[in-house]
py3Dmol code that shows the C-alpha trace and the ligand (Angstrom):
import py3Dmol

protein = """\
ATOM      1  CA  MET A   1      12.584  22.516   4.317  1.00  0.00           C
ATOM      2  CA  LYS A   2      11.383  19.901   6.669  1.00  0.00           C
ATOM      3  CA  SER A   3      13.454  17.034   8.034  1.00  0.00           C
ATOM      4  CA  ILE A   4      11.615  13.722   7.366  1.00  0.00           C
ATOM      5  CA  LEU A   5      12.164  10.090   8.060  1.00  0.00           C
ATOM      6  CA  VAL A   6      10.605   7.462   5.703  1.00  0.00           C
ATOM      7  CA  CYS A   7      10.324   3.941   7.232  1.00  0.00           C
ATOM      8  CA  GLY A   8       9.996   1.383   4.479  1.00  0.00           C
ATOM      9  CA  ALA A   9      11.870   3.606   2.150  1.00  0.00           C
ATOM     10  CA  GLY A  10      13.362   0.549   0.106  1.00  0.00           C
ATOM     11  CA  GLY A  11       9.735  -0.517  -0.756  1.00  0.00           C
ATOM     12  CA  PHE A  12       7.296   0.436  -3.553  1.00  0.00           C
ATOM     13  CA  ILE A  13       5.293   3.245  -1.968  1.00  0.00           C
ATOM     14  CA  GLY A  14       8.264   4.378   0.329  1.00  0.00           C
ATOM     15  CA  SER A  15      10.550   4.843  -2.438  1.00  0.00           C
ATOM     16  CA  HIS A  16       8.123   6.921  -4.539  1.00  0.00           C
ATOM     17  CA  LEU A  17       7.402   8.956  -1.492  1.00  0.00           C
ATOM     18  CA  VAL A  18      11.084   9.736  -0.937  1.00  0.00           C
ATOM     19  CA  LYS A  19      11.279  10.739  -4.528  1.00  0.00           C
ATOM     20  CA  ARG A  20       8.401  13.260  -4.063  1.00  0.00           C
ATOM     21  CA  LEU A  21       9.587  14.627  -0.760  1.00  0.00           C
ATOM     22  CA  LYS A  22      13.014  15.392  -2.379  1.00  0.00           C
ATOM     23  CA  ALA A  23      11.382  17.014  -5.092  1.00  0.00           C
ATOM     24  CA  GLU A  24       9.650  19.213  -2.837  1.00  0.00           C
ATOM     25  CA  GLY A  25      12.999  20.214  -1.265  1.00  0.00           C
ATOM     26  CA  HIS A  26      13.057  18.402   2.126  1.00  0.00           C
ATOM     27  CA  TRP A  27      15.800  16.661   3.800  1.00  0.00           C
ATOM     28  CA  VAL A  28      14.953  12.979   3.960  1.00  0.00           C
ATOM     29  CA  ARG A  29      16.223   9.913   5.703  1.00  0.00           C
ATOM     30  CA  GLY A  30      15.134   6.529   4.620  1.00  0.00           C
ATOM     31  CA  VAL A  31      15.177   3.290   6.523  1.00  0.00           C
ATOM     32  CA  ASP A  32      14.552  -0.101   5.332  1.00  0.00           C
ATOM     33  CA  LEU A  33      16.081  -3.678   5.486  1.00  0.00           C
ATOM     34  CA  LYS A  34      17.020  -3.229   1.773  1.00  0.00           C
ATOM     35  CA  TYR A  35      17.845  -0.508  -0.821  1.00  0.00           C
ATOM     36  CA  PRO A  36      14.943   0.055  -3.324  1.00  0.00           C
ATOM     37  CA  GLU A  37      15.126  -2.712  -5.848  1.00  0.00           C
ATOM     38  CA  PHE A  38      14.518  -1.122  -8.989  1.00  0.00           C
ATOM     39  CA  TRP A  39      16.058   2.344  -8.835  1.00  0.00           C
ATOM     40  CA  GLU A  40      18.514   4.322  -6.789  1.00  0.00           C
ATOM     41  CA  THR A  41      17.106   6.011  -3.772  1.00  0.00           C
ATOM     42  CA  VAL A  42      17.485   9.755  -3.793  1.00  0.00           C
ATOM     43  CA  ALA A  43      17.316   9.995   0.150  1.00  0.00           C
ATOM     44  CA  ASP A  44      19.951  12.127   1.758  1.00  0.00           C
ATOM     45  CA  ASP A  45      20.686   9.446   4.195  1.00  0.00           C
ATOM     46  CA  PHE A  46      19.543   5.840   3.893  1.00  0.00           C
ATOM     47  CA  VAL A  47      20.052   3.408   6.581  1.00  0.00           C
ATOM     48  CA  ILE A  48      19.874  -0.200   6.182  1.00  0.00           C
ATOM     49  CA  GLY A  49      18.231  -1.262   9.439  1.00  0.00           C
ATOM     50  CA  ASP A  50      15.682  -3.570  11.142  1.00  0.00           C
ATOM     51  CA  LEU A  51      12.822  -1.835  12.612  1.00  0.00           C
ATOM     52  CA  ARG A  52      11.860  -4.771  14.887  1.00  0.00           C
ATOM     53  CA  GLU A  53      14.910  -3.814  16.951  1.00  0.00           C
ATOM     54  CA  GLN A  54      14.051  -1.030  19.292  1.00  0.00           C
ATOM     55  CA  SER A  55      17.806   0.021  19.508  1.00  0.00           C
ATOM     56  CA  ILE A  56      17.761   0.520  15.678  1.00  0.00           C
ATOM     57  CA  CYS A  57      14.520   2.861  15.872  1.00  0.00           C
ATOM     58  CA  ARG A  58      16.086   4.647  18.773  1.00  0.00           C
ATOM     59  CA  SER A  59      19.438   5.384  16.693  1.00  0.00           C
ATOM     60  CA  ILE A  60      17.697   6.163  13.461  1.00  0.00           C
ATOM     61  CA  LEU A  61      15.373   8.789  15.479  1.00  0.00           C
ATOM     62  CA  ASP A  62      18.474  10.621  16.530  1.00  0.00           C
ATOM     63  CA  ARG A  63      16.792  14.011  16.240  1.00  0.00           C
ATOM     64  CA  ARG A  64      13.215  15.698  16.370  1.00  0.00           C
ATOM     65  CA  PHE A  65      12.089  14.994  12.909  1.00  0.00           C
ATOM     66  CA  ASP A  66       9.454  17.331  11.491  1.00  0.00           C
ATOM     67  CA  GLU A  67       7.437  14.338   9.985  1.00  0.00           C
ATOM     68  CA  VAL A  68       7.717  10.488  10.087  1.00  0.00           C
ATOM     69  CA  TYR A  69       6.044   8.286   7.460  1.00  0.00           C
ATOM     70  CA  GLN A  70       5.729   4.694   8.679  1.00  0.00           C
ATOM     71  CA  LEU A  71       5.265   2.295   5.843  1.00  0.00           C
ATOM     72  CA  ALA A  72       7.525  -0.516   6.762  1.00  0.00           C
ATOM     73  CA  ALA A  73       5.701  -3.801   7.014  1.00  0.00           C
ATOM     74  CA  GLU A  74       5.641  -7.413   6.154  1.00  0.00           C
ATOM     75  CA  MET A  75       3.784  -7.128   2.938  1.00  0.00           C
ATOM     76  CA  GLY A  76       2.703  -8.860  -0.178  1.00  0.00           C
ATOM     77  CA  GLY A  77      -0.085  -9.659  -2.633  1.00  0.00           C
ATOM     78  CA  ALA A  78      -2.872 -12.291  -2.096  1.00  0.00           C
ATOM     79  CA  GLY A  79      -0.298 -15.066  -2.800  1.00  0.00           C
ATOM     80  CA  TYR A  80       1.636 -13.831   0.358  1.00  0.00           C
ATOM     81  CA  VAL A  81      -0.999 -12.598   2.800  1.00  0.00           C
ATOM     82  CA  PHE A  82      -4.016 -14.860   2.076  1.00  0.00           C
ATOM     83  CA  THR A  83      -2.389 -18.510   2.187  1.00  0.00           C
ATOM     84  CA  GLY A  84      -1.935 -18.482   5.877  1.00  0.00           C
ATOM     85  CA  GLU A  85       1.559 -19.496   5.701  1.00  0.00           C
ATOM     86  CA  ASN A  86       3.029 -16.155   6.614  1.00  0.00           C
ATOM     87  CA  ASP A  87       0.590 -15.121   9.352  1.00  0.00           C
ATOM     88  CA  ALA A  88       2.938 -15.238  12.262  1.00  0.00           C
ATOM     89  CA  ASP A  89       5.594 -13.266  10.579  1.00  0.00           C
ATOM     90  CA  ILE A  90       3.209 -10.780   9.258  1.00  0.00           C
ATOM     91  CA  MET A  91       1.473 -10.162  12.619  1.00  0.00           C
ATOM     92  CA  HIS A  92       4.806 -10.413  14.711  1.00  0.00           C
ATOM     93  CA  SER A  93       7.096  -8.265  12.322  1.00  0.00           C
ATOM     94  CA  SER A  94       4.616  -5.427  11.614  1.00  0.00           C
ATOM     95  CA  ALA A  95       3.420  -5.120  15.077  1.00  0.00           C
ATOM     96  CA  LEU A  96       6.811  -4.761  16.405  1.00  0.00           C
ATOM     97  CA  ILE A  97       7.850  -2.326  13.886  1.00  0.00           C
ATOM     98  CA  ASN A  98       4.994  -0.177  14.732  1.00  0.00           C
ATOM     99  CA  LEU A  99       5.498  -0.457  18.523  1.00  0.00           C
ATOM    100  CA  ASN A 100       9.079   0.324  18.247  1.00  0.00           C
ATOM    101  CA  VAL A 101       8.720   3.260  15.751  1.00  0.00           C
ATOM    102  CA  LEU A 102       6.022   4.952  17.586  1.00  0.00           C
ATOM    103  CA  GLN A 103       7.876   4.652  21.195  1.00  0.00           C
ATOM    104  CA  ALA A 104      10.949   6.168  19.653  1.00  0.00           C
ATOM    105  CA  CYS A 105       8.872   8.857  17.859  1.00  0.00           C
ATOM    106  CA  ARG A 106       7.489   9.550  21.324  1.00  0.00           C
ATOM    107  CA  LYS A 107      10.687   9.811  23.174  1.00  0.00           C
ATOM    108  CA  ARG A 108      12.087  12.230  20.351  1.00  0.00           C
ATOM    109  CA  ASN A 109       8.944  14.369  20.482  1.00  0.00           C
ATOM    110  CA  THR A 110       8.328  13.873  16.806  1.00  0.00           C
ATOM    111  CA  LYS A 111       6.010  16.453  15.472  1.00  0.00           C
ATOM    112  CA  LYS A 112       3.824  14.276  13.265  1.00  0.00           C
ATOM    113  CA  ILE A 113       3.521  10.734  12.170  1.00  0.00           C
ATOM    114  CA  PHE A 114       1.837   9.048   9.189  1.00  0.00           C
ATOM    115  CA  TYR A 115       0.895   5.289   9.373  1.00  0.00           C
ATOM    116  CA  SER A 116      -0.159   3.218   6.251  1.00  0.00           C
ATOM    117  CA  SER A 117      -3.046   0.950   7.130  1.00  0.00           C
ATOM    118  CA  SER A 118      -4.907  -1.140   4.527  1.00  0.00           C
ATOM    119  CA  ALA A 119      -8.422  -1.685   3.400  1.00  0.00           C
ATOM    120  CA  CYS A 120      -7.958  -5.223   4.304  1.00  0.00           C
ATOM    121  CA  MET A 121      -8.983  -4.215   7.981  1.00  0.00           C
ATOM    122  CA  TYR A 122     -12.586  -3.806   6.752  1.00  0.00           C
ATOM    123  CA  PRO A 123     -14.883  -6.684   7.780  1.00  0.00           C
ATOM    124  CA  GLU A 124     -15.304  -9.621   5.442  1.00  0.00           C
ATOM    125  CA  HIS A 125     -19.191  -9.642   5.934  1.00  0.00           C
ATOM    126  CA  ASN A 126     -19.307  -6.379   4.219  1.00  0.00           C
ATOM    127  CA  GLN A 127     -17.485  -7.569   1.056  1.00  0.00           C
ATOM    128  CA  LEU A 128     -19.107 -10.814   0.272  1.00  0.00           C
ATOM    129  CA  GLU A 129     -20.845  -9.300  -2.876  1.00  0.00           C
ATOM    130  CA  PRO A 130     -18.780  -8.307  -5.889  1.00  0.00           C
ATOM    131  CA  ASP A 131     -21.178  -5.425  -6.860  1.00  0.00           C
ATOM    132  CA  ASN A 132     -21.717  -3.528  -3.579  1.00  0.00           C
ATOM    133  CA  PRO A 133     -19.070  -3.827  -1.049  1.00  0.00           C
ATOM    134  CA  ASN A 134     -19.290  -1.515   1.884  1.00  0.00           C
ATOM    135  CA  CYS A 135     -15.714  -0.025   2.831  1.00  0.00           C
ATOM    136  CA  ALA A 136     -17.069   3.301   4.547  1.00  0.00           C
ATOM    137  CA  GLU A 137     -14.699   4.300   7.265  1.00  0.00           C
ATOM    138  CA  ASP A 138     -17.422   3.838   9.844  1.00  0.00           C
ATOM    139  CA  SER A 139     -18.064   0.253   8.818  1.00  0.00           C
ATOM    140  CA  ALA A 140     -14.848  -0.930  10.433  1.00  0.00           C
ATOM    141  CA  TYR A 141     -16.474  -2.190  13.653  1.00  0.00           C
ATOM    142  CA  PRO A 142     -17.658  -4.628  14.545  1.00  0.00           C
ATOM    143  CA  ALA A 143     -14.260  -5.826  13.220  1.00  0.00           C
ATOM    144  CA  ALA A 144     -13.924  -8.960  11.285  1.00  0.00           C
ATOM    145  CA  PRO A 145     -10.969  -8.717   8.825  1.00  0.00           C
ATOM    146  CA  ASP A 146     -10.469 -11.853   6.660  1.00  0.00           C
ATOM    147  CA  SER A 147      -6.736 -11.888   7.199  1.00  0.00           C
ATOM    148  CA  GLU A 148      -4.058 -11.567   9.852  1.00  0.00           C
ATOM    149  CA  TYR A 149      -2.614  -8.971   8.089  1.00  0.00           C
ATOM    150  CA  GLY A 150      -5.806  -7.039   8.345  1.00  0.00           C
ATOM    151  CA  TRP A 151      -6.054  -7.691  12.098  1.00  0.00           C
ATOM    152  CA  GLU A 152      -2.445  -6.414  12.579  1.00  0.00           C
ATOM    153  CA  LYS A 153      -3.232  -3.187  10.656  1.00  0.00           C
ATOM    154  CA  LEU A 154      -6.354  -2.594  12.734  1.00  0.00           C
ATOM    155  CA  PHE A 155      -4.391  -3.126  15.921  1.00  0.00           C
ATOM    156  CA  SER A 156      -1.695  -0.677  14.863  1.00  0.00           C
ATOM    157  CA  GLU A 157      -4.453   1.932  13.853  1.00  0.00           C
ATOM    158  CA  ARG A 158      -5.715   1.700  17.469  1.00  0.00           C
ATOM    159  CA  LEU A 159      -1.994   1.954  18.783  1.00  0.00           C
ATOM    160  CA  TYR A 160      -1.434   5.056  16.936  1.00  0.00           C
ATOM    161  CA  LEU A 161      -4.692   6.485  18.056  1.00  0.00           C
ATOM    162  CA  ALA A 162      -3.928   5.606  21.576  1.00  0.00           C
ATOM    163  CA  PHE A 163      -0.722   7.343  21.321  1.00  0.00           C
ATOM    164  CA  TYR A 164      -2.639  10.425  20.112  1.00  0.00           C
ATOM    165  CA  ARG A 165      -5.126  10.170  22.919  1.00  0.00           C
ATOM    166  CA  ASP A 166      -2.525   9.424  25.800  1.00  0.00           C
ATOM    167  CA  PHE A 167       0.643  11.464  24.653  1.00  0.00           C
ATOM    168  CA  GLY A 168      -1.123  14.179  22.283  1.00  0.00           C
ATOM    169  CA  MET A 169       0.983  12.601  19.225  1.00  0.00           C
ATOM    170  CA  ASP A 170      -0.110  14.045  16.059  1.00  0.00           C
ATOM    171  CA  VAL A 171      -0.859  10.976  13.983  1.00  0.00           C
ATOM    172  CA  ARG A 172      -2.386  10.633  10.521  1.00  0.00           C
ATOM    173  CA  ILE A 173      -3.778   7.267   9.303  1.00  0.00           C
ATOM    174  CA  ALA A 174      -4.775   6.238   5.849  1.00  0.00           C
ATOM    175  CA  ARG A 175      -6.364   2.929   4.696  1.00  0.00           C
ATOM    176  CA  PHE A 176      -4.699   2.386   1.431  1.00  0.00           C
ATOM    177  CA  HIS A 177      -6.692   0.436  -1.238  1.00  0.00           C
ATOM    178  CA  ASN A 178      -4.509  -1.595  -3.887  1.00  0.00           C
ATOM    179  CA  ILE A 179      -1.691   0.788  -4.787  1.00  0.00           C
ATOM    180  CA  PHE A 180       0.084   0.065  -8.051  1.00  0.00           C
ATOM    181  CA  GLY A 181       2.531   1.409 -10.542  1.00  0.00           C
ATOM    182  CA  PRO A 182       6.074   1.126 -11.859  1.00  0.00           C
ATOM    183  CA  TYR A 183       9.084   0.301  -9.675  1.00  0.00           C
ATOM    184  CA  GLY A 184       7.150  -2.115  -7.586  1.00  0.00           C
ATOM    185  CA  THR A 185       7.523  -5.977  -7.041  1.00  0.00           C
ATOM    186  CA  TRP A 186       6.272  -7.655 -10.181  1.00  0.00           C
ATOM    187  CA  ASP A 187       7.270 -11.211  -9.592  1.00  0.00           C
ATOM    188  CA  GLY A 188       8.567 -13.593  -6.972  1.00  0.00           C
ATOM    189  CA  GLY A 189       5.377 -14.481  -5.093  1.00  0.00           C
ATOM    190  CA  ARG A 190       4.798 -10.884  -3.183  1.00  0.00           C
ATOM    191  CA  GLU A 191       3.544  -9.008  -6.332  1.00  0.00           C
ATOM    192  CA  LYS A 192       0.022  -7.826  -6.343  1.00  0.00           C
ATOM    193  CA  ALA A 193      -2.722  -8.443  -8.971  1.00  0.00           C
ATOM    194  CA  PRO A 194      -1.985  -5.525 -11.344  1.00  0.00           C
ATOM    195  CA  ALA A 195       1.687  -6.284 -11.468  1.00  0.00           C
ATOM    196  CA  ALA A 196       1.203 -10.009 -11.758  1.00  0.00           C
ATOM    197  CA  ILE A 197      -1.420  -9.477 -14.600  1.00  0.00           C
ATOM    198  CA  CYS A 198       0.884  -7.093 -16.458  1.00  0.00           C
ATOM    199  CA  ARG A 199       3.680  -9.631 -16.086  1.00  0.00           C
ATOM    200  CA  LYS A 200       1.674 -12.487 -17.492  1.00  0.00           C
ATOM    201  CA  VAL A 201       0.213 -10.442 -20.466  1.00  0.00           C
ATOM    202  CA  ALA A 202       3.974  -9.157 -21.198  1.00  0.00           C
ATOM    203  CA  MET A 203       5.147 -12.767 -21.084  1.00  0.00           C
ATOM    204  CA  ALA A 204       2.335 -14.222 -23.366  1.00  0.00           C
ATOM    205  CA  ASN A 205       2.385 -14.463 -27.065  1.00  0.00           C
ATOM    206  CA  ASP A 206      -0.774 -13.589 -29.027  1.00  0.00           C
ATOM    207  CA  GLY A 207      -3.351 -16.380 -28.477  1.00  0.00           C
ATOM    208  CA  ASP A 208      -1.856 -17.678 -25.584  1.00  0.00           C
ATOM    209  CA  GLU A 209      -3.792 -18.481 -22.137  1.00  0.00           C
ATOM    210  CA  ILE A 210      -2.769 -16.778 -18.923  1.00  0.00           C
ATOM    211  CA  GLU A 211      -3.909 -18.002 -15.506  1.00  0.00           C
ATOM    212  CA  ILE A 212      -6.312 -15.900 -13.277  1.00  0.00           C
ATOM    213  CA  TRP A 213      -6.981 -16.911  -9.720  1.00  0.00           C
ATOM    214  CA  GLY A 214     -10.664 -17.729  -9.082  1.00  0.00           C
ATOM    215  CA  ASP A 215     -13.284 -16.974 -11.648  1.00  0.00           C
ATOM    216  CA  GLY A 216     -12.086 -13.353 -11.974  1.00  0.00           C
ATOM    217  CA  LYS A 217     -15.381 -11.876 -11.061  1.00  0.00           C
ATOM    218  CA  GLN A 218     -14.058 -10.752  -7.697  1.00  0.00           C
ATOM    219  CA  THR A 219     -13.950  -6.796  -7.705  1.00  0.00           C
ATOM    220  CA  ARG A 220     -11.269  -4.402  -6.621  1.00  0.00           C
ATOM    221  CA  SER A 221     -10.137  -0.783  -7.243  1.00  0.00           C
ATOM    222  CA  PHE A 222      -6.702   0.210  -7.911  1.00  0.00           C
ATOM    223  CA  LEU A 223      -4.908   3.713  -7.152  1.00  0.00           C
ATOM    224  CA  TYR A 224      -1.991   4.805  -9.021  1.00  0.00           C
ATOM    225  CA  VAL A 225       1.089   5.327  -6.818  1.00  0.00           C
ATOM    226  CA  ASP A 226       1.611   9.053  -7.681  1.00  0.00           C
ATOM    227  CA  GLU A 227      -2.133   9.774  -6.708  1.00  0.00           C
ATOM    228  CA  CYS A 228      -1.571   7.750  -3.538  1.00  0.00           C
ATOM    229  CA  ILE A 229       1.189  10.011  -2.550  1.00  0.00           C
ATOM    230  CA  ASP A 230      -0.794  13.167  -3.405  1.00  0.00           C
ATOM    231  CA  GLY A 231      -3.528  11.821  -0.876  1.00  0.00           C
ATOM    232  CA  VAL A 232      -0.832  11.068   1.572  1.00  0.00           C
ATOM    233  CA  LEU A 233       0.568  14.498   1.437  1.00  0.00           C
ATOM    234  CA  LYS A 234      -2.746  16.162   1.525  1.00  0.00           C
ATOM    235  CA  LEU A 235      -3.744  14.023   4.668  1.00  0.00           C
ATOM    236  CA  MET A 236      -0.413  15.116   6.370  1.00  0.00           C
ATOM    237  CA  GLU A 237      -1.142  18.872   5.541  1.00  0.00           C
ATOM    238  CA  SER A 238      -4.480  18.582   7.193  1.00  0.00           C
ATOM    239  CA  ASP A 239      -5.667  18.267  10.758  1.00  0.00           C
ATOM    240  CA  PHE A 240      -7.737  15.112  10.087  1.00  0.00           C
ATOM    241  CA  MET A 241      -6.802  12.621  12.901  1.00  0.00           C
ATOM    242  CA  GLU A 242      -9.158   9.703  12.069  1.00  0.00           C
ATOM    243  CA  PRO A 243      -8.318   6.831   9.742  1.00  0.00           C
ATOM    244  CA  VAL A 244      -9.424   7.616   6.068  1.00  0.00           C
ATOM    245  CA  ASN A 245      -9.353   5.698   2.799  1.00  0.00           C
ATOM    246  CA  ILE A 246      -6.963   6.553   0.208  1.00  0.00           C
ATOM    247  CA  GLY A 247      -8.059   4.654  -3.066  1.00  0.00           C
ATOM    248  CA  SER A 248      -9.776   4.878  -6.251  1.00  0.00           C
ATOM    249  CA  ASP A 249     -13.637   4.148  -6.652  1.00  0.00           C
ATOM    250  CA  GLU A 250     -13.255   2.925 -10.207  1.00  0.00           C
ATOM    251  CA  MET A 251     -14.142  -0.595  -9.362  1.00  0.00           C
ATOM    252  CA  VAL A 252     -13.458  -3.365 -11.767  1.00  0.00           C
ATOM    253  CA  SER A 253     -13.348  -7.117 -11.814  1.00  0.00           C
ATOM    254  CA  ILE A 254     -10.067  -8.891 -12.104  1.00  0.00           C
ATOM    255  CA  ASN A 255     -11.209 -10.146 -15.531  1.00  0.00           C
ATOM    256  CA  GLN A 256     -11.744  -6.559 -16.594  1.00  0.00           C
ATOM    257  CA  LEU A 257      -8.279  -5.416 -15.314  1.00  0.00           C
ATOM    258  CA  ALA A 258      -6.907  -8.270 -17.387  1.00  0.00           C
ATOM    259  CA  GLU A 259      -8.942  -7.128 -20.485  1.00  0.00           C
ATOM    260  CA  ILE A 260      -7.496  -3.474 -19.852  1.00  0.00           C
ATOM    261  CA  ALA A 261      -3.842  -4.894 -19.772  1.00  0.00           C
ATOM    262  CA  MET A 262      -4.346  -7.040 -22.939  1.00  0.00           C
ATOM    263  CA  ALA A 263      -5.751  -3.984 -24.852  1.00  0.00           C
ATOM    264  CA  ILE A 264      -2.794  -1.953 -23.864  1.00  0.00           C
ATOM    265  CA  ALA A 265      -0.469  -4.671 -24.941  1.00  0.00           C
ATOM    266  CA  GLY A 266      -2.411  -5.228 -28.240  1.00  0.00           C
ATOM    267  CA  LYS A 267      -2.693  -8.956 -27.469  1.00  0.00           C
ATOM    268  CA  LYS A 268      -5.644 -11.359 -27.375  1.00  0.00           C
ATOM    269  CA  LEU A 269      -5.200 -13.833 -24.717  1.00  0.00           C
ATOM    270  CA  ARG A 270      -7.501 -16.351 -23.260  1.00  0.00           C
ATOM    271  CA  LEU A 271      -8.190 -16.360 -19.496  1.00  0.00           C
ATOM    272  CA  GLU A 272      -7.737 -19.687 -17.594  1.00  0.00           C
ATOM    273  CA  HIS A 273      -9.410 -19.619 -14.260  1.00  0.00           C
ATOM    274  CA  ILE A 274      -7.618 -21.604 -11.695  1.00  0.00           C
ATOM    275  CA  ASP A 275      -7.855 -22.072  -7.949  1.00  0.00           C
ATOM    276  CA  GLY A 276      -5.837 -19.586  -5.889  1.00  0.00           C
ATOM    277  CA  PRO A 277      -5.937 -17.440  -2.802  1.00  0.00           C
ATOM    278  CA  LEU A 278      -8.529 -14.783  -3.374  1.00  0.00           C
ATOM    279  CA  GLY A 279      -9.372 -12.587  -0.377  1.00  0.00           C
ATOM    280  CA  VAL A 280     -12.859 -10.833  -0.269  1.00  0.00           C
ATOM    281  CA  ARG A 281     -15.260 -11.100  -3.092  1.00  0.00           C
ATOM    282  CA  GLY A 282     -15.775  -7.400  -3.492  1.00  0.00           C
ATOM    283  CA  ARG A 283     -13.822  -4.266  -2.647  1.00  0.00           C
ATOM    284  CA  ASN A 284     -14.184  -0.604  -3.504  1.00  0.00           C
ATOM    285  CA  SER A 285     -12.726   2.486  -1.865  1.00  0.00           C
ATOM    286  CA  ASP A 286     -15.496   4.696  -0.425  1.00  0.00           C
ATOM    287  CA  ASN A 287     -14.012   8.245  -1.013  1.00  0.00           C
ATOM    288  CA  ARG A 288     -16.761  10.357   0.523  1.00  0.00           C
ATOM    289  CA  LEU A 289     -15.099  10.982   3.881  1.00  0.00           C
ATOM    290  CA  ILE A 290     -11.763  12.011   2.120  1.00  0.00           C
ATOM    291  CA  GLU A 291     -13.715  14.285  -0.354  1.00  0.00           C
ATOM    292  CA  GLN A 292     -15.625  15.766   2.493  1.00  0.00           C
ATOM    293  CA  LYS A 293     -12.698  16.309   4.896  1.00  0.00           C
ATOM    294  CA  LEU A 294      -9.839  17.046   2.505  1.00  0.00           C
ATOM    295  CA  GLY A 295     -11.636  18.075  -0.696  1.00  0.00           C
ATOM    296  CA  TRP A 296      -9.342  15.351  -2.409  1.00  0.00           C
ATOM    297  CA  LYS A 297     -10.160  12.559  -4.815  1.00  0.00           C
ATOM    298  CA  PRO A 298      -8.110  10.787  -7.528  1.00  0.00           C
ATOM    299  CA  THR A 299      -8.788  11.710 -11.043  1.00  0.00           C
ATOM    300  CA  GLN A 300      -6.575   9.458 -13.131  1.00  0.00           C
ATOM    301  CA  PRO A 301      -8.563   6.842 -14.980  1.00  0.00           C
ATOM    302  CA  LEU A 302      -7.387   3.089 -13.965  1.00  0.00           C
ATOM    303  CA  ARG A 303      -6.243   2.576 -17.872  1.00  0.00           C
ATOM    304  CA  ASP A 304      -3.770   5.381 -17.698  1.00  0.00           C
ATOM    305  CA  GLY A 305      -1.999   3.857 -14.565  1.00  0.00           C
ATOM    306  CA  VAL A 306      -2.085   0.367 -16.065  1.00  0.00           C
ATOM    307  CA  GLN A 307      -0.461   1.839 -19.259  1.00  0.00           C
ATOM    308  CA  LYS A 308       2.512   3.204 -17.453  1.00  0.00           C
ATOM    309  CA  THR A 309       2.807   0.052 -15.275  1.00  0.00           C
ATOM    310  CA  TYR A 310       2.643  -2.396 -18.170  1.00  0.00           C
ATOM    311  CA  GLN A 311       5.157  -0.325 -20.238  1.00  0.00           C
ATOM    312  CA  TRP A 312       7.638  -0.631 -17.082  1.00  0.00           C
ATOM    313  CA  ILE A 313       7.039  -4.414 -16.494  1.00  0.00           C
ATOM    314  CA  ASN A 314       7.261  -5.124 -20.224  1.00  0.00           C
ATOM    315  CA  GLU A 315      10.672  -3.746 -20.067  1.00  0.00           C
ATOM    316  CA  GLN A 316      11.668  -5.704 -16.985  1.00  0.00           C
ATOM    317  CA  VAL A 317      10.289  -8.819 -18.534  1.00  0.00           C
ATOM    318  CA  LYS A 318      12.543  -8.212 -21.810  1.00  0.00           C
ATOM    319  CA  THR A 319      15.545  -7.404 -19.797  1.00  0.00           C
ATOM    320  CA  ASN A 320      15.472 -10.160 -17.133  1.00  0.00           C
TER     321      ASN A 320
END
"""
ligand_1 = """\
44
NAD
P 6.655 -2.931 0.295
O 6.941 -4.408 0.692
O 7.245 -2.718 -1.161
O 7.268 -1.892 1.147
C 7.368 -2.315 2.515
C 9.062 -2.228 3.032
O 9.115 -2.414 4.375
C 9.871 -3.191 2.333
O 10.897 -2.473 1.570
C 10.481 -4.020 3.435
O 11.770 -4.358 3.229
C 10.361 -2.924 4.488
N 10.498 -3.788 5.804
C 9.676 -4.943 6.212
N 10.110 -5.290 7.323
C 11.036 -4.407 7.779
C 11.850 -4.149 9.062
N 11.724 -5.128 10.006
N 12.687 -3.188 9.084
C 12.902 -2.288 8.021
N 12.084 -2.314 6.912
C 11.240 -3.380 6.865
O 5.156 -2.651 0.315
P 4.438 -1.229 -0.238
O 3.557 -1.745 -1.235
O 5.255 -0.214 -0.434
O 3.551 -0.732 1.101
C 3.876 0.029 1.921
C 2.937 0.120 3.235
O 1.649 0.440 2.713
C 2.836 -1.199 3.998
O 2.683 -0.757 5.364
C 1.631 -1.817 3.304
O 1.102 -2.648 4.285
C 0.804 -0.618 3.176
N -0.252 -1.032 2.157
C 0.180 -1.173 0.859
C -0.943 -1.408 -0.089
C -0.580 -1.656 -1.809
O -1.623 -1.929 -2.312
N 0.706 -1.599 -1.981
C -2.232 -1.591 0.139
C -2.643 -1.367 1.655
C -1.492 -1.026 2.386
"""
view = py3Dmol.view(width=600, height=400)
view.addModel(protein, "pdb")
view.setStyle({"model": 0}, {"cartoon": {"style": "trace"}})
view.addModel(ligand_1, "xyz")
view.setStyle({"model": 1}, {"stick": {}})
view.zoomTo()
view.show()
C-alpha cells in the first residue's frame, strides 16, 4: 500500500483517479477547493484547501508521500480558456499552485510526482490544418501555444523538469488531450466539447437545432477518463521522465462528434453553426512515443465513451 496525495481531487480527472487508487488499495489524501460535485469522494482524507497558499501546501504535505499527483489548475473548456477574459487568473493561479506544490514536495522529499500538462502547449502553427496537425512531443519548440493556459502548462512542465535536474526529483509529465467522461462539468461555462454536445443533444427534441461553435470542421481527439488513468498509472510505474502525450488518436471533427451523440440518443437534429471561441483548427494525439516507451495505447472506440457520457449527462439533464 502506498501513501498518495492527489491535488485537484475534487475535480473531474482527480476524483476518478482517487477512485482508482483506492480500488488498488492505497491510502489516499485528496486536496481541492471543493469536494467532487457529482459523487462522494472515497479518499481516506480530504482537505479543503487553497494550493495557492504555501502554508496550506506545507500542511498538506505533512509526511513523505510515496506519490503525489498534481492535477489542480484553473481550468475549463474553450468557453473559459479561449475568451481571453480569464487569462490572468489561469496563469497566476495555476503557476502558483505548481510552484508551491513542487517546493513543498521537495522539502518533504516526496518520492515521485506526476504533473498534468496539456496538448494546449503545442505550437499553434502546427495545428492550422484540420487534417494533419502535428502534436509529436518533439514539436513543442520553438514554442507558440495559442492560449495563456498553454503557456502556463509549458512553463510548469519546465519547472518540473528543472526540479528533476537540480534536485533529482522523480517527475512524470503527461500532456493530456481532451479527457472526457461521466462525473465531469457538463454546464455552467467551464464544460468541454463532449459534455456540452451531450447536454445539447439531451435537452433537444427530435428535429430541433443545436448550436455548434464555428463551422464544426475543426478536429480533435477525445480520450475516455478511465483510459487516461490507465495511461497515467502506466507512466508513473515507468522510469520515463520526458513529457509524453496521453490521448486518443481517433481524430474526429466537432460535427462528427455531434453526429455520434445524436446517433446514441436516437435523435435527428440540425446543427446551427455560430461564432464562438474555437482554439486551434486541428489537433490529434500523436501516440508513437508512448507506445514506444511504455507499450501503451488507448483501445476504446470514441463511440463507447460518448455512450457512457451521454447516458450520465442525460440523467443529469432530467433530474436538474
Ligand atoms: P477540473 O477543473 O475538473 O479539476 C481541477 C481541480 O483543481 C478543480 O476541482 C479545482 O477546484 C481545483 N483547483 C483549482 N484551483 C485550486 C486551488 N487554488 N487549490 C486547490 N484546488 C484547486 O479539471 P480536470 O478536467 O479534472 O483537469 C485536471 C488537470 O488535467 C488540470 O491540470 C488540467 O489542466 C489538465 N488537463 C485536463 C484536460 C481535460 O480534457 N480535462 C486536458 C488537458 C489537461
